N, C-alpha and C positions, 0 to 999 in steps of 0.2 A: 363527458360528453363526446358520442362519437364524432370522427374526424369524417366522416361520410357528407358532405352538403347535403345540408336538407332542403328536399326538391321544393320548390316554388310552386305555388297556384299561380294559374293565370288569372289574369283580370276577366274570364269568362265564367270561372268557378269562383263562386263566392264562399264567403266567410262560413255561413250556417251550415256545410257541407261536413264540418268535424262532426257535428252533433249525431246524433242518434238518432234511428227510423221509426217513431214512435208506432207507427201503422202498421210493420210488416208484419209478414204471417209468423214467422219466426217468435216474434214477440209478441202473439196473440191477438194481432187485429184481426180485425172481420168487415165484412162487408154485410149489413141488417137488412138494408131496403135498397133497392134498384126501380127503378121507373119500366125499363125494359132492356132487355140482353140477349135480343133476338142473333147478334153474328157473335158474339164473345160475351161471355160471363162476368160481373164488376169484378169478383172475387181476383181475377186476374190483374188487378191494378195492385194488389199488394205482396205478390212473389215476390221473393228476396232473388231469386235470377234476373238477369238482363232478359230483356224480352229477342226471341228469335223470332224469324221469318223461313216459312216453308212456302215454297211459290206451288208446288203440286197438292199442298194441302185443302183440301174442303170439306164440308158438313153438309148434313140435309138443307141446310137454310142457307148455305152460300159458304163464302171463303172463312178459312178458316185463319183467325186471329191472333195472337198472343198478346190479349189485353181484354179491353171493355168498349165493344162495340155497338149501337142499338141500331135498330132499323130508319129505315127514311123517314121521315115523321110524315103523317099524312093526318094530323090532327092537332088541334089548337095546342101552345105549351111548348116545353123543353123538355128535354130529360135530367135525370139527376141521380142520383145516392149518396145514401147515408153509410157513413166508416165509425165504426167504433173502434179506438187506438187501443191499442194493445198496450200501451203503458201510457196514462193519462198525465200529462205534464206542461211546459210552457214552449210554445213553437214560436222557432226560429225563422224559420222559411220552410218553403215547398217547392219539389222538381215534378211539373206535370211534362211526362217523358210521353212524346207521341213517336218513338221509335215503329219504323214501318208503314204507320196510316200518313200515306202521302195525297192520295185524292179522296180520304175517306175520314182523315183527324175531325176532330172537334173543331170547330173554327173558333169558338169562344169557349170563355171559362168563367167562373166566380168560387170562390170561397168562402163559407160560414162556418162557424162554432160555436159550442156551446157546453157549459160542465155540467152534466146532467147529476142530481143527487141520486136517481136509482136505475141502475140498466135496464133499456126496454127488454121488456121478456121474448121480443120476436126477433127472428133472425133468418138468412136463407139459407136452404140446405141442397146438396148435392148440383148436378153440372144442370145448370139454369139456361144453358144455350138454347134459343127458340123460343124461349118464355119471357112475358111481361107481366107488371106488379097486377095481380087481382083485385079486386074492388073493396074485398076484408084488409088487405096488405095496406091500401090505400089508405082504409079507416082507421086500422091501427097506428101508422105514422103519425096521421095528423093530431093524433096526441101528444106530438111531440114539440108540434107548432115551430117545427123545423125552419120553416120560410120567413121567420121573424127574429133566427138568431144573428149573434155578430157577425157582420160580414168582417174577416180577414182581408179579402182581397176582391175588390170592385170586379166587373165585369172587363175581363182583358181579350185583346186578340192573343191567340195561339199561331204557333208556328210549326212547319209541317215535319214528319216525322222520318227528314231526311237525317246521316249521321252529324252533319254541321248544323243544323238548324234544333233538333228532336228536343233538346233539354229547355225546358222552360221555368227558368229559377225566377223564384218569387220572393222577394224577402217580406218578412211579418214584425211589425211590432205591436205584440200584444201580452202585458207582463201577467195573463190570468191562466188558470190552470184550463186546461180543454180535455173533454173525454170523448167528445163525438164532433165530426167533421161532416157538414155537406157539402160535396161536389157537386156545381151546376155544371151543364154544358149547354151550349148555344147552337142552334134547337136540337140537334143529334150528333151523330158521330162517333169517333174512337177516339181511346187514351190507352196508351199502352200498360205506363206504371205511373203510381201516384206515391212519390215518399214524401213524410210529415217529418222534416229535421226540428228535433228539440231536446227539452231535457227534461227526466221523469220528475214528477213532484211527488212526495209523500207527506202526508200530513203525521209530523213527525208527534208530535202530541200527542197520539195514539201509542206510541211506543216506549215501554219502559227502558229508563238506562239501564236496566241490568240484563236486558236481554243482549243475545249475541247476532247481531246485522250485518250482513255483510254490507259495510258502507258505501262499496265500489260499484254494488251491482246497478245495471240499466235500469232498473224498476224501481231504485230508489236513488236515484238523481246520481248515479255517478256518470264521469263522462270524460272523453278521450279528450287533451286540449293541446297534443302537440306529439312529434314522433320523431325519428330519423330518416326510418323507410318504413313503407308499405307496400311493398313488391308484390307480393302473392296476397295477403290478406291484412286488414287495416286493423289497429289493434284495439279498437273498440267493440271489435268482435270477442273478445276477452272478458265481458262483463253482460255477455247477452244471456238470455234465458235458458237455464239448465247448461247439461252439456253438448259441447259441441258434435253436429250430426257427421263431418267430417272435416280435413283440413282446411278446406276453404271456411271454414265456418271460427277460424281462430288466426291472430296473428305472425304471420309468416315474411321475412325480409328477403331480399335477393343474398346473395352469395357473394361476402366482398372480397374485393379483388386484391386489397392492399395486404394479405395473408401471407406469413412467409410458406414460402416451398416447401418448405420442410417444416412441422408442426413441433414445437417444444411441449411439456407441462412442467407446474412446478412442484412440491413436495406435497401438495394437496391432490394434485393430478389434473388441475384446473387449465387450460389451455393457455398457452402466452402468447397472445395477439394483440394487434394493434387496436386500439378504440375497443367499442361497444357499440349494440344496437339499444337506442331507447323509447321510452312511451311516456308522456307525462299523464297523469289520471287524474282528475279532480274526485276529491268522494262527494258523495249526496249531501253528506251533514259531517261537520267536524267531530273527533270521537277518540278515543282509546284505543289503538290497535293491539288485539289480545294475539290472534292466530292469524296467519297466511296462508293461502293455499295456491302452489303454483300447478298447474292442471294441462299433462303435455299429449292428452288424449289422441290419438291417429296419427303424432307424429314419432315414425318412426327412425327411418334415415335420415331427418333432417330437424331432429329437437335441438334446441340449444346445449352448446354444452355446460355453461353454467350463467347464473342468477344472483342480480343483487336488487336490493330493493331501499330506496330511500322517501325519506319524508321531509313535508317545510309546511309551514302556514304563511298564506299570503293573502293580502286584500284582494276585493275584485279589482280595484286600479293596478297593484302589481303585477296581480294574473295576467290582464289587460295588454299593459306594454310589454310583458314577457312573451305573449303570442303575437302579439304587432311584429315584433323584431325574433320572433320565431327562436325565441328561448335563448338566442345569442346577447349577451350583457356582458359588461365592463366587471358589474357586479351580479354575478348569478345567484340564484334563492340559496340559502340556508340549507342544502340536503344534511339529514341525518340519517344514516344508516340504522335501518330497520332488519334489515337482511344482509349479513355478510356475504362475501361472494358462497354458492353452493354447487356443485356438481348438479345437475339436473338429469333424471333417469329418464329413458327411451319410455316411450307409452308401447307397450304390451297386452296381452291379451285380459291380463287381470286388473277390475278394474281401481284397483287400491296403487299398485305397483307405479303407476304414472300419476300420482299424485302426491306431492311434497306439502305438508303439512307441519309449519312452523309455527309452535307456540312460544310467545314473547314471553318475559316475566310478567308480573302481578300489573306493576305502575306502568306499563305499559307507553307509550310515546301520543301523543296529541299533534292531528295533523290533520290538512285540511285536502294536500298533492300530493300523489305516491308517483317514484320514477323507477316503475322497474327496466332494468338495464340487463340485455344478456351477451354473452359471448357465442362466436358462432360457430 
């Protein structure tokens, strides 16, 4: 394990933030209905990038805001929208982010959820600033009976969008698969971002045991459960959908300050440095590992020197204990080496040169957790 101290989470940052954002636009999340989008469209809720504020930015409908903002209501009722998760799964918590919404944030919210057998055929397209739901859209969404969906978060008061209060963290205990959520705001107002933290849930009964499956992928229930450093990018980015858009869509750590002033290599050309950086990923399902892909796409002047991958099998209780102790223990997991230390290539223009594919022997290794570690 690395000698770098693991950064401690503060009491204001709940444990569920380690999980994946199942509703993010990059995971395929989308808003399929919104009662009103006068000042800012609901699709902004699902942006990956943090919200921003531009004091001089206005539209023909009023102040431009980086979030979802409805008009001041002059009719009965309240505003709400329906979000289709990009990755259906088990939800552990929400971050209702009101960043920059100070005098115009939604005062109260509640959240409902459902697991729909069939995906709704309707959706919202284009820039809907200045628009509201039409009678035909209300008629279509009524067929979902969303007002009777399971309540995950009862009506609660939200905090304004100042830096010290904008993140409204909401814990959830709901052990059932969710495909859609209904975000209610009372009576109107704005929210910058909604993050839905959880673990993807796949119906493994439909997957043949002979299929080659990415067991650690976000869509298959993979999740990061520990890491040494995530200064520039969280290790959960490694298991997202498709290839990374840029370096910010990968795992990048800070440069270690305990490196030798003059670097040396061993007979294999691997740098000889103290410690390493590591991340621990739980697979979506136990399986036999036969192939490993390490992709350094976009990392050119800052790719890792080498990589090692280990595996183990833990019970839920064992894993919870290790997470609680930040993977420090007198009796660490019994890791088995899947991939011995290997030099890593930089990202280049060719799509194949920055991907290392390693094939294991046919017997493979049955595991539930994997630990990639890199030397920088």
